[in-house]
C-alpha positions in Angstrom: 11.6 -18.4 17.4 8.4 -16.8 15.7 7.0 -13.2 16.0 6.2 -13.5 19.5 9.2 -15.2 20.9 11.4 -12.5 18.9 9.3 -10.0 20.4 9.7 -11.1 24.0 13.4 -11.1 23.5 13.7 -7.8 22.0 11.1 -6.4 24.7 12.9 -7.9 27.6 16.0 -5.8 27.0 13.9 -2.8 27.3 12.6 -3.4 30.7 13.9 -0.8 32.8 14.5 1.8 30.1 12.2 5.2 29.9 10.8 5.6 26.6 12.1 8.3 24.3 9.4 11.3 24.2 9.8 14.9 23.7 8.3 17.7 25.4 4.9 17.5 24.1 4.6 14.2 25.0 5.7 14.8 28.3 3.1 17.1 28.6 0.4 14.5 27.7 1.6 12.1 30.6 1.8 15.3 33.0 -1.6 15.9 32.3 -2.8 12.4 33.0 -1.0 12.4 36.4 -2.6 15.6 37.1 -6.0 14.0 36.0 -5.5 11.0 38.4 -7.4 11.1 41.5 -5.9 11.0 45.2 -8.3 7.9 45.7 -6.8 4.9 43.7 -9.4 2.8 41.8 -7.7 -0.4 42.8 -6.9 -2.0 46.3 -3.8 -0.7 47.8 -3.2 2.4 45.8 -1.5 0.8 43.0 -3.2 2.7 40.3 -5.1 0.9 37.5 -5.3 -3.0 37.8 -3.4 -4.4 34.8 -3.9 -7.8 35.2 -7.7 -7.1 35.5 -7.4 -5.9 32.3 -5.4 -8.6 30.8 -8.1 -11.2 32.1 -11.1 -9.0 30.9 -9.6 -8.3 27.4 -8.4 -12.0 27.0 -5.0 -10.3 26.0 -1.4 -11.3 26.8 1.2 -9.1 28.4 3.9 -8.5 26.2 5.9 -6.6 28.4 4.7 -4.4 31.6 2.2 -1.9 30.1 2.3 -3.6 26.7 -0.8 -6.1 25.6 -2.0 -7.9 23.0 -5.2 -9.6 21.9 -5.0 -12.0 19.2 -7.7 -13.8 17.1 -7.7 -16.2 14.4 -10.6 -16.1 12.0 -11.4 -18.6 9.3 -11.2 -18.3 5.6 -14.6 -18.6 5.4 -15.3 -15.4 7.4 -18.0 -13.1 6.2 -18.0 -9.5 7.2 -21.4 -8.0 6.0 -22.1 -9.5 2.6 -18.4 -10.1 1.8 -16.7 -13.1 1.8 -13.1 -12.4 3.3 -11.7 -15.1 1.1 -12.3 -12.9 -1.8 -10.2 -10.2 -0.6 -6.2 -11.2 -1.6 -7.3 -11.2 -5.3 -9.4 -8.1 -5.0 -6.6 -6.5 -3.3 -4.1 -7.5 -6.1 -6.4 -6.0 -8.6 -7.0 -2.8 -6.5 -3.6 -2.0 -5.6 -2.8 -2.2 -9.2 1.1 -2.1 -8.3 3.5 -3.8 -11.0 5.1 -7.1 -10.2 8.6 -5.2 -10.3 7.3 -2.8 -7.5 6.4 -5.6 -5.0 9.2 -6.3 -2.5 11.5 -8.9 -4.0 9.7 -8.8 -7.5 7.5 -11.6 -8.4 4.3 -12.6 -6.9 3.1 -10.7 -4.0 2.9 -12.5 -0.7 -0.5 -12.0 1.1 1.1 -12.9 4.5 3.2 -9.7 4.1 0.1 -7.6 3.9 -0.8 -5.7 6.8 -4.5 -3.9 7.3 -3.8 -1.0 9.9 -6.2 1.3 12.2 -4.7 3.1 15.0 -6.5 4.5 18.3 -5.0 7.7 19.1 -5.3 10.3 22.3 -6.7 13.0 19.8 -7.0 13.7 16.3 -4.9 16.7 16.3 -1.7 14.8 15.2 1.7 16.0 16.1 4.3 14.9 18.6 1.6 15.2 21.4 -0.5 12.8 20.2 0.0 9.2 21.4 -1.0 6.3 19.6 -2.3 4.1 22.5 -4.0 1.5 20.3 -2.9 -0.3 17.1 -4.7 -2.9 15.1 -3.4 -5.3 12.2 -5.3 -7.5 10.2 -3.2 -9.8 8.1 -4.0 -12.8 5.6 -2.3 -16.4 6.9 -2.2 -20.0 5.6 -5.7 -21.1 7.1 -7.7 -17.5 7.2 -6.8 -14.4 9.1 -5.0 -13.1 11.9 -5.9 -10.2 13.6 -3.9 -8.6 16.4 -4.8 -5.4 18.7 -1.8 -3.9 20.6 -2.7 -1.7 23.6 -0.4 0.7 25.8 -1.8 0.4 29.1 0.8 2.6 31.1 2.6 5.9 29.6 5.9 4.9 31.0 5.8 1.6 28.5 5.6 3.3 25.0 9.0 2.1 24.2 8.1 -1.5 24.5 5.1 -0.6 22.7 6.8 0.9 20.0 9.1 -2.1 19.9 6.3 -4.4 19.7 4.9 -2.7 16.7 8.3 -2.7 14.9 8.5 -6.3 15.2 4.6 -6.6 14.0 5.8 -4.4 10.8 8.9 -6.4 9.8 8.9 -7.6 6.1 5.8 -5.4 5.4 5.3 -5.2 1.7 1.8 -3.5 1.3 0.0 -1.7 4.1 -3.7 -0.8 3.4 -5.5 2.2 5.6 -8.4 4.2 5.4 -7.5 8.0 5.9 -4.1 6.4 7.0 -1.6 8.4 4.6 -2.9 11.7 5.9 -3.2 10.4 9.6 -2.1 7.2 10.9 1.2 6.8 8.9 2.4 10.1 9.8 1.4 9.7 13.4 3.3 6.3 13.6 6.3 7.9 12.0 6.5 10.4 14.6 6.2 8.0 17.6 8.7 5.7 15.9 11.2 9.1 15.6 10.5 9.8 19.3 11.5 6.5 20.5 14.7 6.7 18.3 13.6 4.1 15.8 13.6 4.3 11.9 10.1 4.2 10.7 9.5 0.6 9.6 6.6 1.5 7.3 8.9 4.0 5.3 9.1 2.9 1.7 6.3 0.5 2.0 3.5 0.4 -0.9 0.6 2.4 1.2 -3.0 1.8 -0.5 -5.2 4.2 1.3 -8.9 3.0 0.7 -10.4 6.5 1.3 -9.0 7.9 -1.7 -10.2 5.0 -3.8 -13.6 5.8 -2.2 -13.5 9.4 -2.5 -12.5 9.1 -6.3 -15.3 6.9 -7.2 -18.3 8.3 -4.7 -17.7 11.6 -3.7 -19.9 12.9 -6.7 -22.6 10.6 -6.0 -22.6 10.3 -1.9 -23.1 13.0 0.9 -20.2 12.1 2.7 -17.3 9.1 2.3 -16.9 8.2 5.9 -15.8 4.5 6.5 -19.3 3.9 8.2 -21.0 5.3 5.3 -18.8 3.0 2.7 -19.7 0.2 5.0 -23.4 0.4 4.6 -23.5 1.4 1.2 -20.7 -1.6 -0.2 -20.9 -4.0 2.6 -24.5 -4.3 4.1 -22.9 -3.6 7.4 -24.4 -1.3 10.2 -22.7 -1.2 13.6 -24.9 -1.8 16.7 -23.9 -0.2 20.0 -20.2 1.2 18.3 -18.3 3.3 20.4 -17.6 6.4 18.4 -14.3 6.8 17.3 -14.0 10.3 18.8 -14.7 8.8 22.4 -11.7 6.6 22.1 -9.4 9.3 23.4 -11.7 9.9 27.0 -11.9 5.7 27.1 -7.9 5.6 27.5 -7.6 8.2 29.9 -10.8 6.9 31.7 -8.5 3.8 31.9 -5.3 5.7 33.1 -7.2 8.0 35.3 -9.9 5.4 37.0 -8.8 2.1 35.9 -12.1 1.9 34.1 -11.9 -1.6 31.8 -15.2 -1.7 29.8 -14.4 1.4 27.8 -11.3 0.4 26.6 -13.1 -3.0 25.6 -15.4 -0.8 23.6 -12.7 0.7 22.0 -11.1 -2.6 20.9 -14.4 -3.6 19.6 -14.5 -0.6 17.2 -11.2 -1.1 16.0 -11.9 -4.8 15.0 -14.8 -3.5 13.0 -12.7 -0.8 11.5 -10.3 -3.8 10.4 -12.8 -6.2 9.1 -14.5 -3.5 7.0 -11.0 -2.4 5.6 -10.5 -5.8 4.3 -13.6 -6.1 2.9 -13.8 -2.9 1.2 -11.4 -4.2 -1.2 -13.6 -6.6 -3.0 -16.8 -4.0 -3.8 -13.8 -1.3 -4.7 -12.1 -3.9 -6.8 -15.8 -4.3 -8.9 -16.2 -0.6 -8.8 -13.3 -0.1 -10.7 -14.1 -2.4 -13.2 -17.9 -1.6 -13.5 -18.7 1.6 -11.4 -22.4 1.2 -12.4 -22.7 -2.2 -10.7 -22.0 -0.3 -7.1 -23.5 3.2 -8.1 -20.0 4.6 -8.4 -19.3 7.9 -11.0 -18.1 6.5 -14.2 -16.3 9.6 -15.1 -14.5 9.7 -12.0 -13.4 6.0 -12.4 -12.7 6.8 -16.1 -10.7 9.8 -14.9 -8.6 7.6 -12.4 -7.6 5.2 -14.9 -6.2 8.1 -17.3 -4.4 9.3 -14.4 -2.9 6.0 -13.6 -1.7 5.5 -17.2 -4.3 3.3 -18.2 -6.4 4.7 -21.3 -7.4 1.8 -22.5 -9.3 0.8 -19.4 -10.8 4.3 -19.5 -11.7 3.9 -23.2 -13.5 0.6 -22.7 -15.6 2.0 -19.5 -16.8 5.0 -21.2 -17.6 3.3 -24.5 -19.7 0.6 -23.0 -21.7 3.5 -21.1 -21.9 6.0 -23.7 -25.7 6.4 -23.2 -25.3 7.2 -19.9 -22.6 10.0 -20.2 -23.0 13.8 -19.1 -21.2 16.2 -21.5 -17.8 16.1 -19.4 -17.4 12.6 -19.8 -18.5 12.4 -23.5 -15.5 15.0 -24.0 -12.8 12.4 -22.4 -14.4 9.8 -24.8 -14.1 11.8 -27.6 -10.7 12.6 -26.9 -10.0 9.3 -26.5 -11.4 8.4 -29.9 -9.1 11.1 -31.4 -6.0 9.6 -29.6 -6.7 6.2 -31.4 -7.5 7.7 -34.7 -11.2 7.3 -34.6 -12.2 10.7 -36.1 -15.9 9.7 -37.4 -16.5 8.7 -33.6 -14.7 11.6 -32.0 -16.7 13.8 -34.3 -20.0 12.5 -33.9 -19.6 13.4 -30.0 -18.4 16.7 -30.4 -21.2 17.4 -33.5 -23.7 16.2 -30.8 -22.2 18.8 -28.1 -22.1 21.4 -30.7 -25.7 21.5 -30.8 -25.9 22.7 -27.3 -22.9 25.2 -28.0 -20.4 23.5 -25.7 -17.6 25.7 -25.6 -14.7 22.3 -25.6 -16.8 20.8 -28.3 -17.0 23.7 -30.3 -13.1 24.4 -30.1 -12.4 20.7 -30.9 -14.6 20.4 -33.8 -13.0 24.2 -35.1 -9.4 22.6 -34.7 -10.6 19.3 -36.7 -11.9 21.4 -39.4 -9.0 23.7 -39.6 -6.1 21.1 -39.3 -7.6 18.0 -40.6 -10.5 18.8 -42.8 -8.6 21.9 -44.5 -11.9 23.9 -44.3 -11.2 27.5 -42.3 -14.8 28.8 -43.5 -16.1 26.1 -41.3 -13.9 26.3 -38.4 -14.4 30.2 -38.5 -18.0 29.5 -38.0 -17.4 27.2 -35.2 -15.1 29.7 -33.5 -17.2 32.6 -33.9 -19.9 30.5 -31.7 -17.0 30.2 -28.6 -17.8 32.4 -25.4 -16.4 36.0 -25.8 -12.8 36.3 -24.6 -9.2 36.3 -25.8 -9.1 33.1 -26.7 -12.1 33.5 -29.3 -10.7 36.8 -30.7 -7.3 35.3 -31.2 -8.8 32.1 -33.2 -11.3 33.9 -35.0 -8.4 36.8 -36.1 -5.7 33.9 -37.1 -8.8 32.2 -39.1 -9.7 35.4 -41.0 -6.4 36.2 -41.6 -5.9 32.6 -42.9 -8.9 32.9 -45.4 -7.4 36.3 -46.4 -4.3 34.5 -47.7 -6.5 31.9 -49.5 -8.4 34.4 -51.4 -5.4 36.5 -52.4 -3.5 33.7 -53.7 -6.7 32.9 -55.8 -6.7 36.4 -57.2 -3.4 36.4 -58.5 -3.0 36.4 -62.1 
């Protein structure tokens, strides 16, 4: 039957039913009703002309008030400087999900991946915020499928939610930009208010904003999607509707039946989805070789350490040793220590001790005390530590240790 056929069957059972909403959602509906002028913008006082909207957007009406625009993109499609054909392999590398964690195990299926972006009635979140437009981009056998769902009437939210539930069925991986903090919680709320379980609960979620921030926050002024597009994709939007203007565009449709602003919302959402997918390619490169994209080497190495991949962090830092700042050199020295490479670790600590780096002084003092058995040299290093309880405690302990050693030598 396929997604569309099954979806129509499920939506048919919803016709005539009212959407499940709470008081906050009803308040939004009441607000829109108050905004609607006495004189309708379409002939006969029927309110917004949904058929005109369908025709203008080239959409399909899945149910009254629920529209879907579908676009097929070739495998060879490019977005900015990136070929979308490279995305699946990059995404497998970037997701860093062990095979056993993919649904059903084995090789991940790109057809079960969803790139997701929502447009909402506001940015505050919570039960009073509606998702009025949702776009998904999926890899398919011959390229890419981009679908955009639109809620054209407030009383159609139950059918809208049913359409989204059908779309998300069987999803193994969802990719967003700031979706963990915004899109996913908001969708979970709308599903709950509609009396449905969240179809994305438990699905592996890769939020690319977190990866961009980790690698580029130390070197970029901001990590907005538009900044990532320009810097990593070579893509600059022309004539784009700002995301902050989307809520008003939806209200203009509900109140006045204005179609053009909604068309601009869908174009903005389409660019968001294509950029989201394309970013996987330069980000995968970034976490292999941060200098290739101008990312912060230390930040990327720290990511690999946090993910339990010290060998990747070590290789990255060792390869770029000449470029590392003291904090990154300390990480590299510690990795040398873990590998039993004491000569290399001491070389870094000794280099940093010349600048009285406290962490290097402490590490080298420990080395000479515990591995070289030279408490006198350890004490000389400890006395160069910044004043404080830690320094006093270490120095006192070393003085006592030297005193005991001297006493033993004086015994007849």
